[in-house]
PyMOL Python script that loads the backbone (N, CA, C, O; Angstrom):
from pymol import cmd

cmd.read_pdbstr("""\
ATOM      1  N   MET A   1       3.852 -26.318  10.311  1.00  0.00           N
ATOM      2  CA  MET A   1       2.833 -25.339  10.608  1.00  0.00           C
ATOM      3  C   MET A   1       1.412 -25.680  10.174  1.00  0.00           C
ATOM      4  O   MET A   1       1.264 -26.367   9.164  1.00  0.00           O
ATOM      5  N   GLU A   2       0.339 -25.243  10.874  1.00  0.00           N
ATOM      6  CA  GLU A   2      -0.795 -25.770  11.173  1.00  0.00           C
ATOM      7  C   GLU A   2      -1.466 -25.546   9.771  1.00  0.00           C
ATOM      8  O   GLU A   2      -0.702 -25.259   8.849  1.00  0.00           O
ATOM      9  N   PHE A   3      -2.796 -25.644   9.508  1.00  0.00           N
ATOM     10  CA  PHE A   3      -3.075 -25.176   8.321  1.00  0.00           C
ATOM     11  C   PHE A   3      -3.789 -23.760   8.335  1.00  0.00           C
ATOM     12  O   PHE A   3      -3.730 -22.957   7.405  1.00  0.00           O
ATOM     13  N   ASN A   4      -4.379 -23.597   9.361  1.00  0.00           N
ATOM     14  CA  ASN A   4      -4.245 -21.964   9.701  1.00  0.00           C
ATOM     15  C   ASN A   4      -3.569 -21.230   9.482  1.00  0.00           C
ATOM     16  O   ASN A   4      -3.982 -20.392   8.680  1.00  0.00           O
ATOM     17  N   GLY A   5      -2.225 -21.057   9.981  1.00  0.00           N
ATOM     18  CA  GLY A   5      -0.956 -20.697   9.614  1.00  0.00           C
ATOM     19  C   GLY A   5      -0.513 -20.638   7.941  1.00  0.00           C
ATOM     20  O   GLY A   5       0.123 -19.726   7.413  1.00  0.00           O
ATOM     21  N   ILE A   6      -0.800 -21.314   7.576  1.00  0.00           N
ATOM     22  CA  ILE A   6      -0.848 -21.483   6.144  1.00  0.00           C
ATOM     23  C   ILE A   6      -1.314 -20.406   5.248  1.00  0.00           C
ATOM     24  O   ILE A   6      -0.740 -19.621   4.493  1.00  0.00           O
ATOM     25  N   ILE A   7      -2.861 -20.681   5.661  1.00  0.00           N
ATOM     26  CA  ILE A   7      -4.055 -19.645   4.771  1.00  0.00           C
ATOM     27  C   ILE A   7      -3.620 -18.558   5.395  1.00  0.00           C
ATOM     28  O   ILE A   7      -3.793 -17.552   4.708  1.00  0.00           O
ATOM     29  N   GLY A   8      -3.036 -18.325   6.609  1.00  0.00           N
ATOM     30  CA  GLY A   8      -3.205 -16.872   7.129  1.00  0.00           C
ATOM     31  C   GLY A   8      -1.680 -16.561   6.228  1.00  0.00           C
ATOM     32  O   GLY A   8      -1.858 -15.449   5.730  1.00  0.00           O
ATOM     33  N   ASN A   9      -0.637 -16.938   5.923  1.00  0.00           N
ATOM     34  CA  ASN A   9       0.795 -16.411   5.720  1.00  0.00           C
ATOM     35  C   ASN A   9       0.223 -16.682   4.101  1.00  0.00           C
ATOM     36  O   ASN A   9       0.892 -16.002   3.323  1.00  0.00           O
ATOM     37  N   VAL A  10      -0.500 -17.239   3.621  1.00  0.00           N
ATOM     38  CA  VAL A  10      -0.864 -17.086   2.026  1.00  0.00           C
ATOM     39  C   VAL A  10      -2.070 -15.882   1.567  1.00  0.00           C
ATOM     40  O   VAL A  10      -2.234 -15.426   0.435  1.00  0.00           O
ATOM     41  N   ALA A  11      -2.770 -15.568   2.706  1.00  0.00           N
ATOM     42  CA  ALA A  11      -3.802 -14.540   2.502  1.00  0.00           C
ATOM     43  C   ALA A  11      -2.583 -13.205   2.706  1.00  0.00           C
ATOM     44  O   ALA A  11      -2.295 -12.359   1.859  1.00  0.00           O
ATOM     45  N   ALA A  12      -2.114 -13.323   3.851  1.00  0.00           N
ATOM     46  CA  ALA A  12      -0.934 -11.847   3.834  1.00  0.00           C
ATOM     47  C   ALA A  12       0.271 -11.937   2.328  1.00  0.00           C
ATOM     48  O   ALA A  12       0.521 -10.895   1.722  1.00  0.00           O
ATOM     49  N   PHE A  13       0.699 -12.836   2.034  1.00  0.00           N
ATOM     50  CA  PHE A  13       1.546 -12.776   1.160  1.00  0.00           C
ATOM     51  C   PHE A  13       0.913 -12.199  -0.205  1.00  0.00           C
ATOM     52  O   PHE A  13       1.404 -11.338  -0.935  1.00  0.00           O
ATOM     53  N   LEU A  14      -0.238 -12.858  -0.356  1.00  0.00           N
ATOM     54  CA  LEU A  14      -1.254 -12.262  -1.761  1.00  0.00           C
ATOM     55  C   LEU A  14      -1.751 -10.837  -1.865  1.00  0.00           C
ATOM     56  O   LEU A  14      -1.715 -10.041  -2.803  1.00  0.00           O
ATOM     57  N   THR A  15      -2.319 -10.724  -0.386  1.00  0.00           N
ATOM     58  CA  THR A  15      -3.136  -9.031  -0.182  1.00  0.00           C
ATOM     59  C   THR A  15      -1.932  -8.056  -0.326  1.00  0.00           C
ATOM     60  O   THR A  15      -2.098  -6.938  -0.814  1.00  0.00           O
ATOM     61  N   THR A  16      -0.416  -8.603   0.211  1.00  0.00           N
ATOM     62  CA  THR A  16       0.727  -7.688   0.696  1.00  0.00           C
ATOM     63  C   THR A  16       1.139  -7.438  -0.947  1.00  0.00           C
ATOM     64  O   THR A  16       1.223  -6.316  -1.446  1.00  0.00           O
ATOM     65  N   LEU A  17       1.406  -8.860  -1.762  1.00  0.00           N
ATOM     66  CA  LEU A  17       2.000  -8.121  -2.894  1.00  0.00           C
ATOM     67  C   LEU A  17       0.788  -7.286  -4.188  1.00  0.00           C
ATOM     68  O   LEU A  17       1.021  -6.651  -5.217  1.00  0.00           O
ATOM     69  N   SER A  18      -0.460  -7.671  -3.524  1.00  0.00           N
ATOM     70  CA  SER A  18      -1.228  -7.157  -4.494  1.00  0.00           C
ATOM     71  C   SER A  18      -0.955  -5.853  -4.978  1.00  0.00           C
ATOM     72  O   SER A  18      -1.219  -5.744  -6.175  1.00  0.00           O
ATOM     73  N   PHE A  19      -0.547  -4.906  -4.480  1.00  0.00           N
ATOM     74  CA  PHE A  19      -0.375  -3.451  -4.818  1.00  0.00           C
ATOM     75  C   PHE A  19       0.872  -3.491  -6.116  1.00  0.00           C
ATOM     76  O   PHE A  19       0.969  -2.819  -7.143  1.00  0.00           O
ATOM     77  N   LEU A  20       1.515  -4.305  -5.694  1.00  0.00           N
ATOM     78  CA  LEU A  20       3.085  -4.607  -6.845  1.00  0.00           C
ATOM     79  C   LEU A  20       2.501  -4.072  -8.603  1.00  0.00           C
ATOM     80  O   LEU A  20       3.176  -3.242  -9.211  1.00  0.00           O
ATOM     81  N   PRO A  21       1.310  -4.625  -9.194  1.00  0.00           N
ATOM     82  CA  PRO A  21       1.403  -4.823  -9.857  1.00  0.00           C
ATOM     83  C   PRO A  21       0.953  -2.820 -10.370  1.00  0.00           C
ATOM     84  O   PRO A  21       1.458  -2.146 -11.267  1.00  0.00           O
ATOM     85  N   GLN A  22       0.017  -2.490  -9.502  1.00  0.00           N
ATOM     86  CA  GLN A  22      -0.207  -1.121  -9.495  1.00  0.00           C
ATOM     87  C   GLN A  22       0.683  -0.288  -9.310  1.00  0.00           C
ATOM     88  O   GLN A  22       0.491   0.875  -9.663  1.00  0.00           O
ATOM     89  N   ALA A  23       1.787  -0.646  -8.756  1.00  0.00           N
ATOM     90  CA  ALA A  23       2.701   0.247  -8.346  1.00  0.00           C
ATOM     91  C   ALA A  23       3.755   0.080  -9.493  1.00  0.00           C
ATOM     92  O   ALA A  23       4.351   1.130  -9.735  1.00  0.00           O
ATOM     93  N   ILE A  24       4.168  -1.128 -10.349  1.00  0.00           N
ATOM     94  CA  ILE A  24       4.704  -0.773 -11.698  1.00  0.00           C
ATOM     95  C   ILE A  24       4.066  -0.049 -12.710  1.00  0.00           C
ATOM     96  O   ILE A  24       4.617   0.876 -13.307  1.00  0.00           O
ATOM     97  N   LYS A  25       3.034  -0.396 -12.906  1.00  0.00           N
ATOM     98  CA  LYS A  25       2.555   0.525 -13.854  1.00  0.00           C
ATOM     99  C   LYS A  25       2.384   1.845 -13.836  1.00  0.00           C
ATOM    100  O   LYS A  25       2.317   2.567 -14.831  1.00  0.00           O
ATOM    101  N   THR A  26       2.289   2.283 -12.342  1.00  0.00           N
ATOM    102  CA  THR A  26       1.919   3.694 -11.680  1.00  0.00           C
ATOM    103  C   THR A  26       3.602   4.938 -12.099  1.00  0.00           C
ATOM    104  O   THR A  26       3.889   6.029 -12.593  1.00  0.00           O
ATOM    105  N   ILE A  27       4.239   3.682 -11.427  1.00  0.00           N
ATOM    106  CA  ILE A  27       6.292   4.489 -11.844  1.00  0.00           C
ATOM    107  C   ILE A  27       6.200   4.108 -13.456  1.00  0.00           C
ATOM    108  O   ILE A  27       7.308   4.537 -13.777  1.00  0.00           O
ATOM    109  N   ARG A  28       5.762   3.709 -14.413  1.00  0.00           N
ATOM    110  CA  ARG A  28       6.196   3.044 -15.622  1.00  0.00           C
ATOM    111  C   ARG A  28       5.576   4.505 -16.580  1.00  0.00           C
ATOM    112  O   ARG A  28       6.154   5.240 -17.381  1.00  0.00           O
ATOM    113  N   SER A  29       4.286   4.492 -16.105  1.00  0.00           N
ATOM    114  CA  SER A  29       3.301   5.251 -16.684  1.00  0.00           C
ATOM    115  C   SER A  29       3.363   7.123 -16.555  1.00  0.00           C
ATOM    116  O   SER A  29       3.174   8.123 -17.247  1.00  0.00           O
ATOM    117  N   LYS A  30       3.792   6.690 -15.066  1.00  0.00           N
ATOM    118  CA  LYS A  30       3.213   8.368 -14.429  1.00  0.00           C
ATOM    119  C   LYS A  30       2.107   8.678 -14.366  1.00  0.00           C
ATOM    120  O   LYS A  30       1.715   9.795 -14.031  1.00  0.00           O
ATOM    121  N   ASN A  31       1.197   7.440 -14.778  1.00  0.00           N
ATOM    122  CA  ASN A  31      -0.582   8.164 -15.101  1.00  0.00           C
ATOM    123  C   ASN A  31      -1.137   7.509 -13.629  1.00  0.00           C
ATOM    124  O   ASN A  31      -0.930   6.364 -13.227  1.00  0.00           O
ATOM    125  N   THR A  32      -1.853   8.516 -12.994  1.00  0.00           N
ATOM    126  CA  THR A  32      -2.415   8.525 -11.786  1.00  0.00           C
ATOM    127  C   THR A  32      -3.631   9.171 -11.915  1.00  0.00           C
ATOM    128  O   THR A  32      -4.029   9.547 -10.813  1.00  0.00           O
ATOM    129  N   ARG A  33      -4.570   9.522 -13.055  1.00  0.00           N
ATOM    130  CA  ARG A  33      -5.657  10.226 -13.156  1.00  0.00           C
ATOM    131  C   ARG A  33      -6.894   9.424 -12.944  1.00  0.00           C
ATOM    132  O   ARG A  33      -7.980   9.870 -12.574  1.00  0.00           O
ATOM    133  N   GLN A  34      -6.560   8.012 -13.261  1.00  0.00           N
ATOM    134  CA  GLN A  34      -7.915   7.374 -12.775  1.00  0.00           C
ATOM    135  C   GLN A  34      -7.844   6.642 -11.488  1.00  0.00           C
ATOM    136  O   GLN A  34      -8.475   5.589 -11.587  1.00  0.00           O
ATOM    137  N   LEU A  35      -7.319   6.802 -10.331  1.00  0.00           N
ATOM    138  CA  LEU A  35      -6.766   6.265  -9.143  1.00  0.00           C
ATOM    139  C   LEU A  35      -7.127   7.320  -8.255  1.00  0.00           C
ATOM    140  O   LEU A  35      -6.955   8.534  -8.374  1.00  0.00           O
ATOM    141  N   SER A  36      -7.727   6.563  -7.221  1.00  0.00           N
ATOM    142  CA  SER A  36      -8.693   7.698  -6.150  1.00  0.00           C
ATOM    143  C   SER A  36      -7.537   8.000  -5.028  1.00  0.00           C
ATOM    144  O   SER A  36      -6.926   7.187  -4.336  1.00  0.00           O
ATOM    145  N   LEU A  37      -7.432   9.425  -5.068  1.00  0.00           N
ATOM    146  CA  LEU A  37      -7.016   9.913  -3.831  1.00  0.00           C
ATOM    147  C   LEU A  37      -7.706   9.613  -2.610  1.00  0.00           C
ATOM    148  O   LEU A  37      -6.915   9.269  -1.732  1.00  0.00           O
ATOM    149  N   PRO A  38      -8.520   9.620  -2.366  1.00  0.00           N
ATOM    150  CA  PRO A  38      -9.381   9.630  -0.971  1.00  0.00           C
ATOM    151  C   PRO A  38      -8.848   7.868  -0.865  1.00  0.00           C
ATOM    152  O   PRO A  38      -7.970   7.495  -0.086  1.00  0.00           O
ATOM    153  N   MET A  39      -9.378   7.214  -1.547  1.00  0.00           N
ATOM    154  CA  MET A  39      -8.689   6.105  -1.347  1.00  0.00           C
ATOM    155  C   MET A  39      -7.836   5.269  -0.935  1.00  0.00           C
ATOM    156  O   MET A  39      -8.043   4.183  -0.393  1.00  0.00           O
ATOM    157  N   TYR A  40      -6.292   6.063  -1.337  1.00  0.00           N
ATOM    158  CA  TYR A  40      -5.553   5.401  -1.099  1.00  0.00           C
ATOM    159  C   TYR A  40      -4.617   6.602  -0.166  1.00  0.00           C
ATOM    160  O   TYR A  40      -3.457   6.312   0.128  1.00  0.00           O
ATOM    161  N   VAL A  41      -5.077   7.664   0.176  1.00  0.00           N
ATOM    162  CA  VAL A  41      -4.842   8.438   1.452  1.00  0.00           C
ATOM    163  C   VAL A  41      -4.936   7.441   2.949  1.00  0.00           C
ATOM    164  O   VAL A  41      -4.052   7.172   3.762  1.00  0.00           O
ATOM    165  N   MET A  42      -7.110   6.850   2.882  1.00  0.00           N
ATOM    166  CA  MET A  42      -7.001   6.068   3.140  1.00  0.00           C
ATOM    167  C   MET A  42      -6.415   4.952   4.368  1.00  0.00           C
ATOM    168  O   MET A  42      -6.241   4.786   5.575  1.00  0.00           O
ATOM    169  N   PHE A  43      -6.246   4.246   2.756  1.00  0.00           N
ATOM    170  CA  PHE A  43      -5.670   3.001   2.500  1.00  0.00           C
ATOM    171  C   PHE A  43      -4.082   2.996   3.381  1.00  0.00           C
ATOM    172  O   PHE A  43      -3.864   2.159   4.257  1.00  0.00           O
ATOM    173  N   VAL A  44      -3.176   3.937   3.031  1.00  0.00           N
ATOM    174  CA  VAL A  44      -2.146   4.025   3.557  1.00  0.00           C
ATOM    175  C   VAL A  44      -2.029   4.379   4.373  1.00  0.00           C
ATOM    176  O   VAL A  44      -1.007   4.032   4.965  1.00  0.00           O
ATOM    177  N   SER A  45      -3.080   5.458   5.141  1.00  0.00           N
ATOM    178  CA  SER A  45      -3.020   5.730   6.796  1.00  0.00           C
ATOM    179  C   SER A  45      -3.686   4.011   7.928  1.00  0.00           C
ATOM    180  O   SER A  45      -3.438   3.739   9.103  1.00  0.00           O
ATOM    181  N   GLY A  46      -4.332   3.420   7.141  1.00  0.00           N
ATOM    182  CA  GLY A  46      -4.927   2.054   7.672  1.00  0.00           C
ATOM    183  C   GLY A  46      -3.691   1.513   7.576  1.00  0.00           C
ATOM    184  O   GLY A  46      -3.236   1.275   8.694  1.00  0.00           O
ATOM    185  N   VAL A  47      -2.849   1.176   6.544  1.00  0.00           N
ATOM    186  CA  VAL A  47      -1.380   0.198   6.657  1.00  0.00           C
ATOM    187  C   VAL A  47      -0.839   1.096   8.042  1.00  0.00           C
ATOM    188  O   VAL A  47      -0.627   0.487   9.090  1.00  0.00           O
ATOM    189  N   ALA A  48      -0.649   2.502   7.958  1.00  0.00           N
ATOM    190  CA  ALA A  48       0.445   2.521   8.909  1.00  0.00           C
ATOM    191  C   ALA A  48       0.150   2.205  10.128  1.00  0.00           C
ATOM    192  O   ALA A  48       1.027   1.614  10.757  1.00  0.00           O
ATOM    193  N   LEU A  49      -0.937   2.452  10.698  1.00  0.00           N
ATOM    194  CA  LEU A  49      -1.615   2.507  12.098  1.00  0.00           C
ATOM    195  C   LEU A  49      -1.413   0.164  11.945  1.00  0.00           C
ATOM    196  O   LEU A  49      -0.924  -0.484  12.870  1.00  0.00           O
ATOM    197  N   TRP A  50      -1.746  -0.263  11.090  1.00  0.00           N
ATOM    198  CA  TRP A  50      -1.472  -1.257  10.585  1.00  0.00           C
ATOM    199  C   TRP A  50      -0.184  -1.978  11.499  1.00  0.00           C
ATOM    200  O   TRP A  50      -0.294  -2.863  12.347  1.00  0.00           O
ATOM    201  N   ILE A  51       0.900  -1.379  11.090  1.00  0.00           N
ATOM    202  CA  ILE A  51       2.535  -1.043  11.213  1.00  0.00           C
ATOM    203  C   ILE A  51       2.482  -0.648  12.984  1.00  0.00           C
ATOM    204  O   ILE A  51       3.232  -1.165  13.812  1.00  0.00           O
ATOM    205  N   TYR A  52       1.759   0.047  13.193  1.00  0.00           N
ATOM    206  CA  TYR A  52       1.742   0.931  14.435  1.00  0.00           C
ATOM    207  C   TYR A  52       1.521  -0.084  15.656  1.00  0.00           C
ATOM    208  O   TYR A  52       2.177  -0.033  16.696  1.00  0.00           O
ATOM    209  N   TYR A  53       0.276  -1.224  15.326  1.00  0.00           N
ATOM    210  CA  TYR A  53      -0.408  -2.313  16.313  1.00  0.00           C
ATOM    211  C   TYR A  53       0.693  -3.431  16.097  1.00  0.00           C
ATOM    212  O   TYR A  53       0.689  -4.282  16.986  1.00  0.00           O
ATOM    213  N   GLY A  54       1.848  -3.642  14.871  1.00  0.00           N
ATOM    214  CA  GLY A  54       2.055  -4.818  14.877  1.00  0.00           C
ATOM    215  C   GLY A  54       3.460  -4.370  15.710  1.00  0.00           C
ATOM    216  O   GLY A  54       4.025  -5.235  16.379  1.00  0.00           O
ATOM    217  N   ILE A  55       3.936  -3.182  15.661  1.00  0.00           N
ATOM    218  CA  ILE A  55       5.044  -3.045  16.800  1.00  0.00           C
ATOM    219  C   ILE A  55       4.506  -2.963  18.136  1.00  0.00           C
ATOM    220  O   ILE A  55       5.243  -3.282  19.070  1.00  0.00           O
ATOM    221  N   ARG A  56       3.747  -2.718  18.280  1.00  0.00           N
ATOM    222  CA  ARG A  56       2.998  -2.367  20.077  1.00  0.00           C
ATOM    223  C   ARG A  56       2.641  -3.857  20.316  1.00  0.00           C
ATOM    224  O   ARG A  56       2.656  -4.121  21.518  1.00  0.00           O
ATOM    225  N   SER A  57       2.347  -4.829  19.578  1.00  0.00           N
ATOM    226  CA  SER A  57       1.866  -6.481  20.176  1.00  0.00           C
ATOM    227  C   SER A  57       3.094  -7.063  19.591  1.00  0.00           C
ATOM    228  O   SER A  57       3.096  -8.287  19.463  1.00  0.00           O
ATOM    229  N   GLU A  58       4.365  -6.256  19.133  1.00  0.00           N
ATOM    230  CA  GLU A  58       5.294  -7.625  19.036  1.00  0.00           C
ATOM    231  C   GLU A  58       5.059  -8.211  18.099  1.00  0.00           C
ATOM    232  O   GLU A  58       6.032  -8.950  17.950  1.00  0.00           O
ATOM    233  N   GLN A  59       3.993  -8.480  16.887  1.00  0.00           N
ATOM    234  CA  GLN A  59       3.791  -9.289  15.821  1.00  0.00           C
ATOM    235  C   GLN A  59       4.614  -9.212  15.051  1.00  0.00           C
ATOM    236  O   GLN A  59       4.250  -8.541  14.085  1.00  0.00           O
ATOM    237  N   LEU A  60       5.759  -9.637  14.967  1.00  0.00           N
ATOM    238  CA  LEU A  60       6.219  -9.378  13.415  1.00  0.00           C
ATOM    239  C   LEU A  60       5.915  -9.727  11.913  1.00  0.00           C
ATOM    240  O   LEU A  60       6.403  -9.015  11.035  1.00  0.00           O
ATOM    241  N   PRO A  61       5.281 -10.589  11.656  1.00  0.00           N
ATOM    242  CA  PRO A  61       4.206 -10.553  10.191  1.00  0.00           C
ATOM    243  C   PRO A  61       3.503  -9.843  10.169  1.00  0.00           C
ATOM    244  O   PRO A  61       2.947  -9.637   9.090  1.00  0.00           O
ATOM    245  N   ILE A  62       3.187  -9.197  11.139  1.00  0.00           N
ATOM    246  CA  ILE A  62       1.644  -8.095  11.101  1.00  0.00           C
ATOM    247  C   ILE A  62       2.647  -6.580  10.349  1.00  0.00           C
ATOM    248  O   ILE A  62       2.376  -5.754   9.476  1.00  0.00           O
ATOM    249  N   ILE A  63       3.694  -6.786  11.123  1.00  0.00           N
ATOM    250  CA  ILE A  63       4.586  -5.578  10.856  1.00  0.00           C
ATOM    251  C   ILE A  63       5.376  -5.351   9.156  1.00  0.00           C
ATOM    252  O   ILE A  63       5.492  -4.368   8.424  1.00  0.00           O
ATOM    253  N   LEU A  64       5.881  -7.070   9.017  1.00  0.00           N
ATOM    254  CA  LEU A  64       6.629  -6.776   7.749  1.00  0.00           C
ATOM    255  C   LEU A  64       5.487  -6.704   6.712  1.00  0.00           C
ATOM    256  O   LEU A  64       5.826  -6.036   5.735  1.00  0.00           O
ATOM    257  N   GLY A  65       4.026  -7.279   6.628  1.00  0.00           N
ATOM    258  CA  GLY A  65       3.743  -7.900   5.903  1.00  0.00           C
ATOM    259  C   GLY A  65       3.625  -6.339   5.014  1.00  0.00           C
ATOM    260  O   GLY A  65       4.025  -6.065   3.882  1.00  0.00           O
ATOM    261  N   ASN A  66       2.685  -5.214   6.359  1.00  0.00           N
ATOM    262  CA  ASN A  66       1.732  -4.069   6.129  1.00  0.00           C
ATOM    263  C   ASN A  66       3.208  -3.145   5.774  1.00  0.00           C
ATOM    264  O   ASN A  66       2.985  -2.309   4.899  1.00  0.00           O
ATOM    265  N   ALA A  67       5.093  -3.134   6.433  1.00  0.00           N
ATOM    266  CA  ALA A  67       5.370  -2.528   5.652  1.00  0.00           C
ATOM    267  C   ALA A  67       5.924  -2.946   4.311  1.00  0.00           C
ATOM    268  O   ALA A  67       6.569  -1.958   3.962  1.00  0.00           O
ATOM    269  N   ILE A  68       6.013  -3.704   3.528  1.00  0.00           N
ATOM    270  CA  ILE A  68       6.086  -3.480   1.687  1.00  0.00           C
ATOM    271  C   ILE A  68       4.526  -3.025   1.495  1.00  0.00           C
ATOM    272  O   ILE A  68       4.441  -1.925   0.951  1.00  0.00           O
ATOM    273  N   THR A  69       3.633  -3.458   1.729  1.00  0.00           N
ATOM    274  CA  THR A  69       2.581  -2.595   1.470  1.00  0.00           C
ATOM    275  C   THR A  69       2.364  -1.285   1.905  1.00  0.00           C
ATOM    276  O   THR A  69       1.290  -0.796   1.552  1.00  0.00           O
ATOM    277  N   PHE A  70       3.291  -0.420   2.747  1.00  0.00           N
ATOM    278  CA  PHE A  70       2.984   0.256   2.697  1.00  0.00           C
ATOM    279  C   PHE A  70       4.113   1.178   1.676  1.00  0.00           C
ATOM    280  O   PHE A  70       3.839   2.305   1.263  1.00  0.00           O
ATOM    281  N   VAL A  71       5.324   0.508   1.393  1.00  0.00           N
ATOM    282  CA  VAL A  71       6.191   1.503   0.676  1.00  0.00           C
ATOM    283  C   VAL A  71       5.246   1.261  -0.520  1.00  0.00           C
ATOM    284  O   VAL A  71       4.639   2.301  -0.774  1.00  0.00           O
ATOM    285  N   LEU A  72       4.839   0.011  -1.527  1.00  0.00           N
ATOM    286  CA  LEU A  72       3.948  -0.051  -2.480  1.00  0.00           C
ATOM    287  C   LEU A  72       2.766   1.226  -2.906  1.00  0.00           C
ATOM    288  O   LEU A  72       2.578   2.057  -3.794  1.00  0.00           O
ATOM    289  N   ALA A  73       2.256   0.834  -1.855  1.00  0.00           N
ATOM    290  CA  ALA A  73       1.041   2.003  -1.883  1.00  0.00           C
ATOM    291  C   ALA A  73       1.379   2.817  -1.612  1.00  0.00           C
ATOM    292  O   ALA A  73       0.724   3.596  -2.304  1.00  0.00           O
ATOM    293  N   GLY A  74       2.374   3.705  -0.709  1.00  0.00           N
ATOM    294  CA  GLY A  74       2.578   5.098  -0.292  1.00  0.00           C
ATOM    295  C   GLY A  74       3.411   5.375  -1.816  1.00  0.00           C
ATOM    296  O   GLY A  74       3.359   6.582  -2.050  1.00  0.00           O
ATOM    297  N   THR A  75       4.071   4.712  -2.788  1.00  0.00           N
ATOM    298  CA  THR A  75       4.437   5.194  -3.671  1.00  0.00           C
ATOM    299  C   THR A  75       3.589   5.291  -4.507  1.00  0.00           C
ATOM    300  O   THR A  75       3.712   6.385  -5.057  1.00  0.00           O
ATOM    301  N   ILE A  76       2.773   4.721  -4.913  1.00  0.00           N
ATOM    302  CA  ILE A  76       1.268   4.875  -5.736  1.00  0.00           C
ATOM    303  C   ILE A  76       1.033   6.305  -5.112  1.00  0.00           C
ATOM    304  O   ILE A  76       1.146   7.274  -5.863  1.00  0.00           O
ATOM    305  N   LEU A  77       0.771   6.463  -4.021  1.00  0.00           N
ATOM    306  CA  LEU A  77       0.290   7.629  -3.621  1.00  0.00           C
ATOM    307  C   LEU A  77       0.719   9.037  -3.891  1.00  0.00           C
ATOM    308  O   LEU A  77       0.053  10.039  -4.151  1.00  0.00           O
ATOM    309  N   ALA A  78       2.321   8.802  -3.732  1.00  0.00           N
ATOM    310  CA  ALA A  78       2.972   9.831  -3.778  1.00  0.00           C
ATOM    311  C   ALA A  78       2.988  10.395  -5.267  1.00  0.00           C
ATOM    312  O   ALA A  78       3.289  11.544  -5.591  1.00  0.00           O
ATOM    313  N   TYR A  79       2.571   9.266  -6.180  1.00  0.00           N
ATOM    314  CA  TYR A  79       2.622   9.667  -7.699  1.00  0.00           C
ATOM    315  C   TYR A  79       1.352  10.572  -7.611  1.00  0.00           C
ATOM    316  O   TYR A  79       1.354  11.688  -8.130  1.00  0.00           O
ATOM    317  N   LYS A  80       0.448  10.158  -7.057  1.00  0.00           N
ATOM    318  CA  LYS A  80      -0.782  10.686  -7.547  1.00  0.00           C
ATOM    319  C   LYS A  80      -0.934  12.314  -6.859  1.00  0.00           C
ATOM    320  O   LYS A  80      -1.683  13.210  -7.250  1.00  0.00           O
ATOM    321  N   LEU A  81      -0.150  12.337  -5.941  1.00  0.00           N
ATOM    322  CA  LEU A  81      -0.106  13.687  -4.875  1.00  0.00           C
ATOM    323  C   LEU A  81       0.530  14.429  -6.022  1.00  0.00           C
ATOM    324  O   LEU A  81       0.038  15.394  -6.608  1.00  0.00           O
ATOM    325  N   ARG A  82       1.373  14.010  -6.198  1.00  0.00           N
ATOM    326  CA  ARG A  82       2.389  14.758  -7.366  1.00  0.00           C
ATOM    327  C   ARG A  82       1.919  15.354  -8.474  1.00  0.00           C
ATOM    328  O   ARG A  82       2.239  16.411  -9.018  1.00  0.00           O
ATOM    329  N   ASN A  83       0.939  14.357  -8.798  1.00  0.00           N
ATOM    330  CA  ASN A  83       0.604  14.399 -10.615  1.00  0.00           C
ATOM    331  C   ASN A  83      -0.420  15.774 -10.162  1.00  0.00           C
ATOM    332  O   ASN A  83      -0.453  16.906 -10.645  1.00  0.00           O
ATOM    333  N   ARG A  84      -1.212  15.166  -9.044  1.00  0.00           N
ATOM    334  CA  ARG A  84      -2.676  16.312  -8.574  1.00  0.00           C
ATOM    335  C   ARG A  84      -2.146  17.811  -8.262  1.00  0.00           C
ATOM    336  O   ARG A  84      -2.900  18.736  -8.565  1.00  0.00           O
ATOM    337  N   SER A  85      -1.023  18.072  -7.734  1.00  0.00           N
ATOM    338  CA  SER A  85      -0.272  19.400  -7.717  1.00  0.00           C
ATOM    339  C   SER A  85      -0.012  19.677  -9.427  1.00  0.00           C
ATOM    340  O   SER A  85      -0.352  20.825  -9.712  1.00  0.00           O
ATOM    341  N   LYS A  86       0.406  19.050 -10.385  1.00  0.00           N
ATOM    342  CA  LYS A  86       0.893  19.023 -11.585  1.00  0.00           C
ATOM    343  C   LYS A  86      -0.597  19.633 -12.041  1.00  0.00           C
ATOM    344  O   LYS A  86      -0.580  20.855 -12.187  1.00  0.00           O
ATOM    345  N   GLU A  87      -1.410  19.223 -12.197  1.00  0.00           N
ATOM    346  CA  GLU A  87      -2.643  19.270 -12.984  1.00  0.00           C
ATOM    347  C   GLU A  87      -3.166  20.391 -12.090  1.00  0.00           C
ATOM    348  O   GLU A  87      -3.389  21.361 -12.814  1.00  0.00           O
ATOM    349  N   LYS A  88      -3.470  20.675 -10.742  1.00  0.00           N
ATOM    350  CA  LYS A  88      -3.538  21.911 -10.744  1.00  0.00           C
ATOM    351  C   LYS A  88      -3.289  23.269 -10.959  1.00  0.00           C
ATOM    352  O   LYS A  88      -4.072  24.219 -10.976  1.00  0.00           O
ATOM    353  N   ARG A  89      -1.390  23.185 -11.210  1.00  0.00           N
ATOM    354  CA  ARG A  89      -1.310  23.834 -11.963  1.00  0.00           C
ATOM    355  C   ARG A  89      -1.623  24.531 -12.819  1.00  0.00           C
ATOM    356  O   ARG A  89      -1.306  25.719 -12.875  1.00  0.00           O
ATOM    357  N   PHE A  90      -2.531  23.734 -13.928  1.00  0.00           N
ATOM    358  CA  PHE A  90      -2.220  23.804 -15.413  1.00  0.00           C
ATOM    359  C   PHE A  90      -4.102  24.725 -15.480  1.00  0.00           C
ATOM    360  O   PHE A  90      -4.562  25.716 -16.047  1.00  0.00           O
ATOM    361  N   LEU A  91      -4.379  24.167 -14.990  1.00  0.00           N
ATOM    362  CA  LEU A  91      -6.379  24.349 -14.637  1.00  0.00           C
ATOM    363  C   LEU A  91      -6.477  25.825 -14.477  1.00  0.00           C
ATOM    364  O   LEU A  91      -7.565  26.350 -14.243  1.00  0.00           O
TER     365      LEU A  91
END
""", "prot")
cmd.dss("prot")
cmd.show_as("cartoon", "prot")
cmd.util.cbc("prot")
cmd.orient("prot")
């Protein structure tokens, strides 16, 4: 593999797994108070569009990397949405 390919794969690996610590922390603590709902909505939507782009352009690395990111960030978003609805009930 050429140098640019190696750099691209390392970058994709790091950015994809960057949500793993936050996902683990969110699942364990169930606390999402400090997380930005608009950021996660925009991010997860963008990742979904990247998956669509990867499918349309038949680029498996884009599909796989973004699918993993979608699951991790989507999990955080789901917790945030669930906690937001619980918080509103008690206000």
